[in-house]
DSSP file (Angstrom, degrees, kcal/mol; ACC not computed):
  #  RESIDUE AA STRUCTURE BP1 BP2  ACC     N-H-->O    O-->H-N    N-H-->O    O-->H-N    TCO  KAPPA ALPHA  PHI   PSI    X-CA   Y-CA   Z-CA
    1    1 A S              0   0    0      0, 0.0     2,-0.5     0, 0.0   105,-0.2   0.000 360.0 360.0 360.0 132.9  -23.7  -73.0  128.7
    2    2 A K  E     -A  105   0A   0    103,-0.8   103,-1.1   137,-0.0     2,-0.5  -0.903 360.0-159.5-108.6 130.3  -27.4  -72.4  129.5
    3    3 A N  E     +A  104   0A   0     -2,-0.5     2,-0.3   101,-0.2   101,-0.2  -0.934  14.6 171.4-115.0 129.3  -29.9  -75.2  129.3
    4    4 A L  E     -A  103   0A   0     99,-2.6    99,-3.3    -2,-0.5     2,-0.4  -0.936  14.5-151.2-130.6 155.8  -33.6  -74.6  128.9
    5    5 A K  E     -A  102   0A   0     -2,-0.3     2,-0.5    97,-0.2    97,-0.2  -0.961   8.4-162.8-128.2 147.5  -36.6  -76.9  128.3
    6    6 A V  E     -A  101   0A   0     95,-2.1    95,-2.5    -2,-0.4     2,-0.5  -0.987  14.8-172.2-121.5 115.4  -40.0  -76.5  126.6
    7    7 A I  E     +A  100   0A   0     -2,-0.5     2,-0.4    93,-0.2    93,-0.2  -0.938   9.2 172.8-111.0 134.8  -42.4  -79.3  127.6
    8    8 A W  E     -A   99   0A   0     91,-2.6    91,-3.3    -2,-0.5     2,-0.4  -0.999  11.9-175.6-143.9 136.8  -45.7  -79.4  125.7
    9    9 A S  E     +A   98   0A   0     -2,-0.4     2,-0.4    89,-0.2    89,-0.2  -0.996  49.2  38.1-131.3 136.0  -48.5  -81.9  125.8
   10   10 A G  E    S-A   97   0A   0     87,-2.4    87,-2.2    -2,-0.4     2,-0.5  -0.944  95.8 -12.1 135.1-152.8  -51.5  -81.8  123.6
   11   11 A I  E     +A   96   0A   0     -2,-0.4   148,-0.5    85,-0.2     2,-0.3  -0.780  67.0 136.5 -98.9 134.1  -52.4  -80.8  120.1
   12   12 A F  E     -A   95   0A   0     83,-2.4    83,-2.8    -2,-0.5     2,-0.7  -0.943  56.1-103.3-160.0 168.0  -49.8  -78.9  117.8
   13   13 A D     >  -     0   0    0     -2,-0.3     4,-2.3    81,-0.2     5,-0.2  -0.898  29.3-169.3-104.2 104.5  -48.5  -79.1  114.3
   14   14 A F  H  > S+     0   0    0     -2,-0.7     4,-2.7     1,-0.2     5,-0.2   0.903  86.2  51.9 -65.1 -37.9  -45.0  -80.7  114.5
   15   15 A E  H  > S+     0   0    0      2,-0.2     4,-2.8     1,-0.2     5,-0.3   0.947 111.6  48.0 -59.3 -49.1  -44.1  -79.9  110.9
   16   16 A D  H  > S+     0   0    0      1,-0.2     4,-2.9     2,-0.2    -1,-0.2   0.901 112.4  48.0 -48.1 -52.7  -45.0  -76.3  111.6
   17   17 A L  H  X S+     0   0    0     -4,-2.3     4,-1.6     2,-0.2    -2,-0.2   0.887 112.1  50.0 -61.4 -50.6  -43.0  -76.2  114.8
   18   18 A Y  H  X S+     0   0    0     -4,-2.7     4,-2.2     2,-0.2    -2,-0.2   0.924 115.0  42.1 -54.8 -53.3  -39.9  -77.8  113.1
   19   19 A I  H  X S+     0   0    0     -4,-2.8     4,-3.0     1,-0.2     5,-0.2   0.948 112.7  53.2 -66.4 -46.6  -39.8  -75.4  110.2
   20   20 A G  H  X S+     0   0    0     -4,-2.9     4,-1.5    -5,-0.3    -1,-0.2   0.797 110.3  47.7 -63.3 -27.5  -40.5  -72.4  112.2
   21   21 A M  H  X S+     0   0    0     -4,-1.6     4,-2.4     2,-0.2    -1,-0.2   0.886 112.5  49.1 -73.8 -44.8  -37.6  -73.2  114.6
   22   22 A K  H  X S+     0   0    0     -4,-2.2     4,-2.2     1,-0.2    -2,-0.2   0.878 110.4  50.3 -57.1 -39.1  -35.3  -73.8  111.7
   23   23 A D  H  X S+     0   0    0     -4,-3.0     4,-3.1     2,-0.2     5,-0.2   0.935 107.1  53.5 -65.4 -43.1  -36.3  -70.6  110.1
   24   24 A W  H  X S+     0   0    0     -4,-1.5     4,-1.7     1,-0.2    -2,-0.2   0.922 110.3  48.5 -61.0 -44.5  -35.7  -68.7  113.4
   25   25 A L  H  <>S+     0   0    0     -4,-2.4     5,-3.1     1,-0.2     6,-0.4   0.914 112.1  49.9 -61.5 -41.3  -32.1  -70.2  113.6
   26   26 A E  H ><5S+     0   0    0     -4,-2.2     3,-1.1     4,-0.3     5,-0.3   0.896 107.6  52.1 -67.1 -39.8  -31.5  -69.2  110.0
   27   27 A F  H 3<5S+     0   0    0     -4,-3.1    -1,-0.2     1,-0.3    -2,-0.2   0.854 110.8  49.2 -65.6 -30.1  -32.8  -65.7  110.5
   28   28 A K  T 3<5S-     0   0    0     -4,-1.7    -1,-0.3    -5,-0.2    -2,-0.2   0.449 126.9-100.6 -87.4   3.7  -30.3  -65.3  113.5
   29   29 A G  T < 5S+     0   0    0     -3,-1.1    -3,-0.2    -4,-0.2     3,-0.2   0.677  97.8 102.5  92.2  17.9  -27.5  -66.7  111.3
   30   30 A Y      < +     0   0    0     -5,-3.1    -4,-0.3    -6,-0.2    30,-0.2   0.118  59.2  80.3-112.0  14.2  -27.4  -70.3  112.6
   31   31 A G        +     0   0    0     -6,-0.4     2,-1.1    -5,-0.3    -5,-0.2   0.165  45.6 129.0-123.2  19.8  -29.1  -72.0  109.8
   32   32 A D     >> -     0   0    0     28,-0.3     5,-1.9    -3,-0.2     4,-1.6  -0.653  36.1-167.4 -82.3 103.7  -26.6  -72.5  106.9
   33   33 A E  T  45S+     0   0    0     -2,-1.1    -1,-0.2     1,-0.3     6,-0.1   0.676  83.8  52.6 -67.3 -20.9  -26.9  -76.1  106.1
   34   34 A K  T  45S+     0   0    0      4,-0.0    -1,-0.3     2,-0.0    -2,-0.1   0.858 128.9  13.6 -77.6 -37.3  -23.7  -76.2  103.9
   35   35 A E  T  45S+     0   0    0     -3,-0.5    -2,-0.2    25,-0.1    -4,-0.0   0.913 135.5   5.9-106.4 -58.2  -21.5  -74.6  106.6
   36   36 A T  T  <5S+     0   0    0     -4,-1.6    24,-2.1    24,-0.1     2,-0.5   0.447  99.2  78.7-121.6  -4.8  -22.9  -74.5  110.1
   37   37 A F  E   < +B   59   0A   0     -5,-1.9     2,-0.4    22,-0.2    22,-0.2  -0.932  49.2 171.4-114.2 131.2  -26.2  -76.3  110.6
   38   38 A K  E     -B   58   0A   0     20,-2.5    20,-2.8    -2,-0.5     2,-0.9  -0.999  33.8-142.0-137.6 142.4  -26.4  -80.1  111.0
   39   39 A E  E     -B   57   0A   0     -2,-0.4    18,-0.3    18,-0.2     3,-0.1  -0.902  25.9-177.1 -92.3 100.6  -29.2  -82.4  111.9
   40   40 A T  E     +     0   0A   0     16,-1.3     2,-0.3    -2,-0.9    17,-0.2   0.546  62.5  18.6 -86.9  -8.1  -27.0  -84.8  113.9
   41   41 A R  E     +B   56   0A   0     15,-1.3    15,-1.9    -3,-0.1     2,-0.3  -0.939  49.6 172.0-154.9 142.1  -29.7  -87.2  114.7
   42   42 A Y  E     +B   55   0A   0     -2,-0.3     2,-0.5    13,-0.2    13,-0.2  -0.753  15.1 170.1-148.0 101.8  -33.1  -88.2  113.4
   43   43 A E  E     -B   54   0A   0     11,-2.7    11,-2.2    -2,-0.3     2,-0.4  -0.927   5.9-178.2-115.9 128.9  -34.7  -91.3  114.9
   44   44 A E  E     -B   53   0A   0     -2,-0.5     2,-0.4     9,-0.2     9,-0.2  -0.988   1.4-176.8-131.5 129.7  -38.2  -92.3  114.3
   45   45 A R  E     -B   52   0A   0      7,-3.3     7,-2.2    -2,-0.4     2,-0.6  -0.971  17.3-143.4-121.5 135.3  -39.9  -95.3  115.8
   46   46 A I  E     -B   51   0A   0     -2,-0.4     2,-0.5     5,-0.2     5,-0.2  -0.809  17.1-179.1 -98.8 126.4  -43.5  -96.4  115.1
   47   47 A L  E >   -B   50   0A   0      3,-3.1     3,-1.4    -2,-0.6     2,-0.4  -0.863  65.2 -58.2-117.7  94.3  -45.4  -97.9  118.1
   48   48 A G  T 3  S-     0   0    0     -2,-0.5     0, 0.0     1,-0.3     0, 0.0  -0.564 119.4 -19.2  70.3-125.0  -48.8  -98.9  117.0
   49   49 A D  T 3  S+     0   0    0     -2,-0.4    33,-0.3    -3,-0.1     2,-0.3   0.235 126.4  79.9 -99.1  16.1  -50.5  -95.8  115.6
   50   50 A A  E <   -B   47   0A   0     -3,-1.4    -3,-3.1    31,-0.1     2,-0.3  -0.815  66.9-142.9-119.3 160.6  -48.1  -93.4  117.3
   51   51 A K  E     -BC  46  80A   0     29,-1.9    29,-2.4    -2,-0.3     2,-0.4  -0.885   1.3-153.9-118.8 149.3  -44.6  -92.3  116.5
   52   52 A K  E     -B   45   0A   0     -7,-2.2    -7,-3.3    -2,-0.3     2,-0.3  -1.000  22.2-168.0-125.4 126.6  -41.6  -91.6  118.9
   53   53 A L  E     -BC  44  77A   0     24,-2.3    24,-2.5    -2,-0.4     2,-0.3  -0.907  17.4-173.8-119.4 142.7  -39.0  -89.1  117.5
   54   54 A E  E     +BC  43  76A   0    -11,-2.2   -11,-2.7    -2,-0.3     2,-0.4  -0.911  15.0 171.5-132.1 120.4  -35.6  -88.0  118.5
   55   55 A I  E     -BC  42  75A   0     20,-1.5    20,-3.6    -2,-0.3     2,-0.4  -0.967  10.3-170.4-125.2 129.7  -34.1  -85.2  116.8
   56   56 A A  E     -BC  41  74A   0    -15,-1.9   -15,-1.3    -2,-0.4   -16,-1.3  -0.989   2.0-168.1-126.8 137.3  -30.9  -83.3  117.4
   57   57 A W  E     -BC  39  73A   0     16,-2.4    16,-1.6    -2,-0.4     2,-0.5  -0.896  11.1-164.0-114.7 146.2  -29.5  -80.2  115.9
   58   58 A H  E     -BC  38  72A   0    -20,-2.8   -20,-2.5    -2,-0.4     2,-0.5  -0.985  18.0-178.3-124.6 114.7  -26.1  -78.5  116.1
   59   59 A A  E     -BC  37  71A   0     12,-2.8    12,-3.0    -2,-0.5     2,-0.3  -0.968   4.1-174.8-124.9 124.0  -26.3  -74.9  114.9
   60   60 A E  E     - C   0  70A   0    -24,-2.1     2,-0.4    -2,-0.5   -28,-0.3  -0.865  17.8-167.6-120.9 145.6  -23.2  -72.7  114.7
   61   61 A R  E     - C   0  69A   0      8,-2.2     8,-2.8    -2,-0.3     2,-0.3  -0.992  19.3-143.7-134.5 125.0  -22.4  -69.2  113.9
   62   62 A K  E     - C   0  68A   0     -2,-0.4     2,-0.4     6,-0.2     6,-0.2  -0.689  10.6-168.3 -92.2 140.2  -18.8  -68.2  113.4
   63   63 A F  E  >  - C   0  67A   0      4,-3.5     4,-1.0     1,-0.5     3,-0.3  -0.737  67.6 -53.6-122.9  78.1  -17.5  -64.8  114.7
   64   64 A G  T  4 S-     0   0    0     -2,-0.4    -1,-0.5     1,-0.2     3,-0.1  -0.190  88.2 -55.2  77.2-175.0  -14.1  -64.6  112.9
   65   65 A P  T  4 S+     0   0    0      0, 0.0    47,-0.5     0, 0.0    -1,-0.2   0.701 133.0  46.6 -72.1 -18.9  -11.5  -67.5  113.3
   66   66 A Y  T  4 S+     0   0    0     -3,-0.3    44,-3.7    44,-0.2     2,-0.4   0.781 105.4  48.6 -95.3 -28.2  -11.4  -67.4  117.0
   67   67 A L  E  <  +CD  63 109A   0     -4,-1.0    -4,-3.5    42,-0.2     2,-0.4  -0.940  52.1 173.6-124.3 134.7  -15.0  -67.4  118.4
   68   68 A S  E     -CD  62 108A   0     40,-1.5    40,-3.5    -2,-0.4     2,-0.5  -0.997  18.8-148.2-134.3 139.1  -18.0  -69.6  117.4
   69   69 A N  E     -CD  61 107A   0     -8,-2.8    -8,-2.2    -2,-0.4     2,-0.4  -0.908  17.1-164.6-104.3 133.6  -21.4  -69.7  119.1
   70   70 A V  E     -CD  60 106A   0     36,-3.0    36,-2.8    -2,-0.5     2,-0.4  -0.959   9.4-167.5-124.4 134.6  -23.2  -73.1  119.1
   71   71 A I  E     -CD  59 105A   0    -12,-3.0   -12,-2.8    -2,-0.4     2,-0.4  -0.990   9.4-161.9-119.4 127.5  -26.9  -73.8  119.8
   72   72 A Q  E     -CD  58 104A   0     32,-3.1    32,-1.9    -2,-0.4     2,-0.4  -0.917   4.1-168.4-113.9 137.6  -27.9  -77.3  120.4
   73   73 A V  E     -CD  57 103A   0    -16,-1.6   -16,-2.4    -2,-0.4     2,-0.5  -0.961   4.4-170.7-124.8 134.2  -31.4  -78.5  120.2
   74   74 A L  E     -CD  56 102A   0     28,-2.4    28,-2.6    -2,-0.4     2,-0.5  -0.968   4.7-166.7-120.6 116.9  -32.8  -81.8  121.3
   75   75 A F  E     -CD  55 101A   0    -20,-3.6   -20,-1.5    -2,-0.5     2,-0.4  -0.881   6.2-179.4 -98.7 133.8  -36.4  -82.9  120.4
   76   76 A Q  E     +CD  54 100A   0     24,-2.2    24,-2.5    -2,-0.5     2,-0.5  -0.944   7.9 179.9-127.3 115.9  -38.0  -85.8  122.1
   77   77 A V  E     -CD  53  99A   0    -24,-2.5   -24,-2.3    -2,-0.4     2,-0.3  -0.956   1.6-178.6-118.4 125.3  -41.4  -86.5  121.0
   78   78 A I  E     + D   0  98A   0     20,-2.7    20,-2.6    -2,-0.5   -26,-0.2  -0.851  64.4  13.2-120.2 161.1  -43.6  -89.4  122.3
   79   79 A N  E    S+     0   0A   0     -2,-0.3     2,-0.5     1,-0.2   -27,-0.2   0.774  77.4 175.1  50.3  37.5  -47.1  -90.6  121.4
   80   80 A L  E     +C   51   0A   0    -29,-2.4   -29,-1.9    -3,-0.2     2,-0.3  -0.597   4.6 166.1 -76.5 124.2  -47.1  -88.5  118.3
   81   81 A R  E     - D   0  96A   0     15,-2.5    15,-2.6    -2,-0.5     2,-0.4  -0.960  37.5-114.7-135.2 153.8  -50.3  -89.2  116.3
   82   82 A E  E     - D   0  95A   0     -2,-0.3     2,-0.3   -33,-0.3    13,-0.3  -0.759  38.3-179.7 -89.8 133.2  -52.0  -87.5  113.4
   83   83 A V  E     - D   0  94A   0     11,-3.0    11,-3.1    -2,-0.4     2,-0.6  -0.927  25.2-134.6-129.9 159.7  -55.4  -86.1  114.3
   84   84 A E  E     + D   0  93A   0     -2,-0.3     2,-0.3     9,-0.2     9,-0.2  -0.955  30.1 178.1-114.4 125.2  -58.0  -84.2  112.4
   85   85 A I  E     - D   0  92A   0      7,-2.9     7,-3.4    -2,-0.6     2,-0.5  -0.797  24.7-128.0-124.1 163.4  -59.5  -81.2  114.2
   86   86 A E  E     + D   0  91A   0     -2,-0.3     2,-0.5     5,-0.2     5,-0.2  -0.928  24.0 178.7-112.0 129.1  -62.0  -78.6  113.3
   87   87 A K  E >  S- D   0  90A   0      3,-2.8     3,-1.7    -2,-0.5    -2,-0.0  -0.973  75.0 -18.0-134.2 123.7  -61.3  -74.9  113.5
   88   88 A E  T 3  S-     0   0    0     -2,-0.5    -1,-0.1     1,-0.3     3,-0.1   0.891 129.2 -51.8  55.3  40.5  -63.8  -72.3  112.5
   89   89 A G  T 3  S+     0   0    0      1,-0.2     2,-0.5    -3,-0.0    -1,-0.3   0.570 115.5 115.0  74.8   5.0  -65.7  -75.0  110.5
   90   90 A V  E <   - D   0  87A   0     -3,-1.7    -3,-2.8     2,-0.0     2,-0.5  -0.910  63.9-133.9-113.2 133.3  -62.7  -76.1  108.6
   91   91 A K  E     + D   0  86A   0     -2,-0.5     2,-0.4    -5,-0.2    -5,-0.2  -0.728  31.8 178.8 -84.0 128.6  -61.1  -79.6  109.1
   92   92 A L  E     - D   0  85A   0     -7,-3.4    -7,-2.9    -2,-0.5     2,-0.4  -0.974  28.0-122.0-130.9 144.6  -57.3  -79.5  109.5
   93   93 A K  E     + D   0  84A   0     -2,-0.4     2,-0.2    -9,-0.2    -9,-0.2  -0.694  44.6 149.9 -85.1 138.5  -54.6  -82.1  110.1
   94   94 A A  E     - D   0  83A   0    -11,-3.1   -11,-3.0    -2,-0.4     2,-0.3  -0.795  38.3-103.8-145.3-172.2  -52.5  -81.8  113.3
   95   95 A N  E     -AD  12  82A   0    -83,-2.8   -83,-2.4   -13,-0.3     2,-0.4  -0.890  13.3-157.9-120.3 153.3  -50.7  -83.8  115.7
   96   96 A R  E     +AD  11  81A   0    -15,-2.6   -15,-2.5    -2,-0.3     2,-0.3  -0.975  45.1 100.3-121.7 138.1  -51.4  -84.9  119.2
   97   97 A G  E     -A   10   0A   0    -87,-2.2   -87,-2.4    -2,-0.4     2,-0.4  -0.971  66.1 -83.7 171.0-179.0  -48.4  -85.9  121.4
   98   98 A D  E     -AD   9  78A   0    -20,-2.6   -20,-2.7    -2,-0.3     2,-0.4  -0.971  40.5-172.0-116.8 131.0  -45.9  -84.9  124.1
   99   99 A I  E     -AD   8  77A   0    -91,-3.3   -91,-2.6    -2,-0.4     2,-0.4  -0.940  14.1-172.0-124.3 138.9  -42.9  -83.0  123.2
  100  100 A E  E     -AD   7  76A   0    -24,-2.5   -24,-2.2    -2,-0.4     2,-0.5  -0.983   6.9-171.9-127.2 124.5  -39.8  -82.0  125.1
  101  101 A I  E     -AD   6  75A   0    -95,-2.5   -95,-2.1    -2,-0.4     2,-0.5  -0.945   4.3-164.7-115.3 121.1  -37.3  -79.6  123.5
  102  102 A R  E     -AD   5  74A   0    -28,-2.6   -28,-2.4    -2,-0.5     2,-0.4  -0.906   6.8-167.3-110.0 134.8  -34.0  -79.0  125.3
  103  103 A L  E     +AD   4  73A   0    -99,-3.3   -99,-2.6    -2,-0.5     2,-0.3  -0.928   9.3 173.2-115.8 139.3  -32.0  -76.0  124.2
  104  104 A S  E     -AD   3  72A   0    -32,-1.9   -32,-3.1    -2,-0.4     2,-0.4  -0.993  10.0-164.1-145.6 143.8  -28.3  -75.2  125.1
  105  105 A G  E     +AD   2  71A   0   -103,-1.1  -103,-0.8    -2,-0.3     2,-0.3  -0.936  14.2 163.7-121.0 149.5  -25.9  -72.6  124.0
  106  106 A K  E     - D   0  70A   0    -36,-2.8   -36,-3.0    -2,-0.4     2,-0.5  -0.980  30.2-121.0-151.9 172.6  -22.2  -72.4  124.3
  107  107 A I  E     - D   0  69A   0     -2,-0.3     2,-0.6   -38,-0.2   -38,-0.2  -0.919  17.4-155.2-114.5 138.9  -19.1  -70.5  123.0
  108  108 A I  E     - D   0  68A   0    -40,-3.5   -40,-1.5    -2,-0.5     2,-0.4  -0.934   6.9-155.1-118.4 120.0  -16.4  -72.2  121.4
  109  109 A K  E    S- D   0  67A   0     -2,-0.6   -42,-0.2     1,-0.3     4,-0.1  -0.729  76.4  -0.3 -92.6 139.6  -13.0  -70.6  121.5
  110  110 A D  S >  S-     0   0    0    -44,-3.7     3,-1.7    -2,-0.4    -1,-0.3   0.972  73.9-175.6  55.3  65.2  -10.4  -71.4  118.8
  111  111 A P  T 3  S+     0   0    0      0, 0.0    -1,-0.1     0, 0.0   -45,-0.1   0.766  80.3  50.8 -68.7 -18.2  -12.8  -73.9  116.9
  112  112 A Q  T 3  S-     0   0    0    -47,-0.5    -2,-0.1   -46,-0.0   -46,-0.1   0.378 107.6-126.8 -97.4   7.6  -10.1  -74.8  114.5
  113  113 A N    <   +     0   0    0     -3,-1.7    -3,-0.1    -4,-0.1   -47,-0.1   0.898  61.7 138.7  56.6  47.5   -7.5  -75.5  117.2
  114  114 A K        +     0   0    0      2,-0.1     2,-0.3   -48,-0.0    -1,-0.1   0.680  44.7  80.4 -98.4 -18.2   -4.9  -73.3  115.8
  115  115 A L  S    S-     0   0    0     -5,-0.1     2,-0.1     4,-0.1     0, 0.0  -0.621  71.6-130.7 -96.7 147.4   -3.6  -71.7  118.9
  116  116 A N     >  -     0   0    0     -2,-0.3     4,-2.9     1,-0.1     5,-0.2  -0.430  37.9 -98.0 -85.9 172.5   -1.2  -73.1  121.5
  117  117 A N  H  > S+     0   0    0      1,-0.2     4,-2.4     2,-0.2     5,-0.2   0.855 121.2  49.9 -62.3 -39.2   -2.0  -73.0  125.1
  118  118 A L  H  > S+     0   0    0      2,-0.2     4,-2.3     1,-0.2    -1,-0.2   0.902 113.3  44.4 -70.3 -37.1   -0.1  -70.0  125.9
  119  119 A T  H  > S+     0   0    0      2,-0.2     4,-3.4     1,-0.2     5,-0.2   0.959 112.5  55.6 -64.2 -50.0   -1.5  -67.9  123.0
  120  120 A Q  H  X S+     0   0    0     -4,-2.9     4,-2.5     1,-0.2    -2,-0.2   0.896 108.3  47.8 -45.9 -47.8   -5.0  -69.3  124.0
  121  121 A L  H  X S+     0   0    0     -4,-2.4     4,-3.1     2,-0.2     5,-0.4   0.927 111.5  49.5 -64.0 -46.6   -4.4  -68.0  127.6
  122  122 A F  H  X>S+     0   0    0     -4,-2.3     4,-3.0     1,-0.2     5,-1.0   0.980 112.5  47.8 -58.8 -53.5   -3.4  -64.6  126.3
  123  123 A Y  I  <>S+     0   0    0     -4,-3.4     5,-3.2     1,-0.2    -1,-0.2   0.915 116.0  43.9 -48.2 -48.4   -6.4  -64.4  124.1
  124  124 A D  I  <5S+     0   0    0     -4,-2.5    -1,-0.2    -5,-0.2    -2,-0.2   0.895 123.3  33.3 -63.2 -43.6   -8.8  -65.5  126.8
  125  125 A K  I  <5S+     0   0    0     -4,-3.1    -2,-0.2    -5,-0.2    -1,-0.2   0.754 136.1   7.6 -95.9 -20.7   -7.4  -63.3  129.6
  126  126 A V  I ><5S+     0   0    0     -4,-3.0     3,-0.6    -5,-0.4     4,-0.4   0.711 122.9  41.7-123.7 -65.1   -6.2  -60.2  127.8
  127  127 A L  I 3 <S+     0   0    0     -5,-1.0     3,-0.2     1,-0.2     4,-0.2   0.926 130.3  14.4 -55.0 -56.8   -7.0  -59.8  124.1
  128  128 A F  T 3><S+     0   0    0     -5,-3.2     4,-2.9    -6,-0.3     5,-0.2   0.169  86.4 118.0-109.9  22.9  -10.6  -61.0  123.9
  129  129 A K  H <> S+     0   0    0     -3,-0.6     4,-1.7     1,-0.2    -1,-0.2   0.911  83.2  38.9 -58.2 -43.4  -11.6  -61.0  127.5
  130  130 A S  H  > S+     0   0    0     -4,-0.4     4,-2.1    -3,-0.2    -1,-0.2   0.884 116.1  52.3 -72.0 -34.9  -14.4  -58.4  127.2
  131  131 A R  H  > S+     0   0    0      2,-0.2     4,-2.3     1,-0.2    -2,-0.2   0.874 106.9  53.5 -73.3 -31.8  -15.5  -59.8  123.8
  132  132 A I  H  X S+     0   0    0     -4,-2.9     4,-2.5     2,-0.2    -1,-0.2   0.938 110.0  48.6 -62.7 -44.6  -15.8  -63.3  125.4
  133  133 A E  H  X S+     0   0    0     -4,-1.7     4,-2.2    -5,-0.2    -2,-0.2   0.902 110.4  50.5 -58.0 -41.9  -18.0  -61.8  128.1
  134  134 A E  H  X S+     0   0    0     -4,-2.1     4,-2.4     2,-0.2    -1,-0.2   0.883 109.7  50.7 -62.1 -42.0  -20.1  -60.1  125.5
  135  135 A H  H  X S+     0   0    0     -4,-2.3     4,-2.3     2,-0.2    -2,-0.2   0.896 108.5  52.7 -62.6 -42.0  -20.5  -63.4  123.6
  136  136 A K  H  X S+     0   0    0     -4,-2.5     4,-2.4     2,-0.2    -2,-0.2   0.944 112.7  43.2 -59.2 -48.4  -21.5  -65.2  126.7
  137  137 A N  H  X S+     0   0    0     -4,-2.2     4,-2.3     1,-0.2    -2,-0.2   0.878 114.0  50.7 -65.6 -39.5  -24.2  -62.7  127.5
  138  138 A A  H  X S+     0   0    0     -4,-2.4     4,-1.9     2,-0.2    -1,-0.2   0.845 111.3  47.4 -60.5 -41.9  -25.3  -62.5  123.9
  139  139 A M  H  X S+     0   0    0     -4,-2.3     4,-2.4     2,-0.2     5,-0.3   0.884 110.4  53.9 -70.3 -44.4  -25.6  -66.3  123.8
  140  140 A Y  H  X S+     0   0    0     -4,-2.4     4,-2.4     1,-0.2    -2,-0.2   0.963 112.9  43.7 -47.6 -61.1  -27.6  -66.3  127.2
  141  141 A N  H  X S+     0   0    0     -4,-2.3     4,-2.5     1,-0.2    -2,-0.2   0.849 112.0  52.8 -70.9 -32.2  -30.1  -63.9  125.8
  142  142 A L  H  X S+     0   0    0     -4,-1.9     4,-2.1     2,-0.2    -1,-0.2   0.893 109.7  46.3 -68.7 -39.1  -30.3  -65.7  122.5
  143  143 A V  H  X S+     0   0    0     -4,-2.4     4,-2.9     2,-0.2     5,-0.2   0.949 113.4  51.3 -67.8 -45.5  -31.1  -69.1  124.0
  144  144 A Y  H  X S+     0   0    0     -4,-2.4     4,-2.5    -5,-0.3    -2,-0.2   0.915 111.1  46.9 -54.7 -44.4  -33.6  -67.4  126.2
  145  145 A S  H  X S+     0   0    0     -4,-2.5     4,-2.3     1,-0.2    -1,-0.2   0.870 111.1  51.2 -69.6 -32.9  -35.4  -65.6  123.3
  146  146 A F  H  X S+     0   0    0     -4,-2.1     4,-2.3     2,-0.2    -2,-0.2   0.895 109.6  50.8 -68.8 -38.1  -35.4  -68.8  121.3
  147  147 A H  H  X S+     0   0    0     -4,-2.9     4,-2.0     1,-0.2    -2,-0.2   0.946 112.1  47.6 -61.7 -44.5  -37.1  -70.6  124.3
  148  148 A K  H  X S+     0   0    0     -4,-2.5     4,-3.0    -5,-0.2    -2,-0.2   0.910 111.0  51.3 -59.7 -44.0  -39.6  -67.8  124.5
  149  149 A E  H  X S+     0   0    0     -4,-2.3     4,-3.1     1,-0.2     5,-0.2   0.923 110.4  47.7 -58.7 -50.7  -40.3  -68.0  120.7
  150  150 A I  H  X S+     0   0    0     -4,-2.3     4,-2.4     2,-0.2    -1,-0.2   0.904 114.3  47.0 -62.6 -45.5  -40.9  -71.7  120.8
  151  151 A K  H  X S+     0   0    0     -4,-2.0     4,-2.9     2,-0.2    -1,-0.2   0.933 114.6  47.3 -56.9 -50.6  -43.3  -71.4  123.9
  152  152 A T  H  X S+     0   0    0     -4,-3.0     4,-3.3     1,-0.2     5,-0.3   0.938 109.5  53.5 -60.7 -46.4  -45.1  -68.5  122.3
  153  153 A F  H  X S+     0   0    0     -4,-3.1     4,-2.3     1,-0.2    -1,-0.2   0.949 111.0  46.0 -58.2 -50.0  -45.4  -70.4  118.9
  154  154 A L  H  < S+     0   0    0     -4,-2.4    -1,-0.2     1,-0.2    -2,-0.2   0.922 114.5  48.5 -67.1 -40.9  -47.0  -73.5  120.7
  155  155 A E  H >< S+     0   0    0     -4,-2.9     3,-1.3     1,-0.2    -1,-0.2   0.924 112.6  46.2 -59.8 -44.7  -49.4  -71.3  122.6
  156  156 A L  H 3< S+     0   0    0     -4,-3.3    -2,-0.2     1,-0.3    -1,-0.2   0.854 112.4  52.0 -67.9 -33.3  -50.5  -69.3  119.7
  157  157 A K  T 3< S+     0   0    0     -4,-2.3    -1,-0.3    -5,-0.3    -2,-0.2   0.159  78.2 134.7 -95.5  24.3  -51.0  -72.4  117.6
  158  158 A Q    <         0   0    0     -3,-1.3  -146,-0.1     1,-0.1    -3,-0.1  -0.468 360.0 360.0 -65.6 137.9  -53.2  -74.2  120.2
  159  159 A F              0   0    0   -148,-0.5    -1,-0.1    -2,-0.2   -73,-0.1   0.405 360.0 360.0-101.3 360.0  -56.2  -75.8  118.6
């Protein structure tokens, strides 16, 4: 499992970021809300004129009955305020605040718990050994590229 963080402070569009991240997961096969994507937590607290948000996502992609890849996302946003900014003479609504996004990826073997220990061992060590390694590498690369996408998005959308 790889854990990565994006920390950002300043002006950004939270809704844009949220939708953009969800779209990215969907594009990569992790965004099916009926099957594999769940917002496991959404907490919003209002403190004066600012909001504090904590949001957690569990996004899964199944690779047959034996392997599943999971990406977990945790947003922690503090001091989130609505601001009006001017860009090229146009007034726009945006947000100011501090955000931390944590990403982690992991592989789940036998997600439905159908195999006994001996069969599980055989699958891990013999049958799917190289496939599991490939999945670990792919998951590592996927979480890294998601991390990079989020940072690029925030940098490009700077006001």
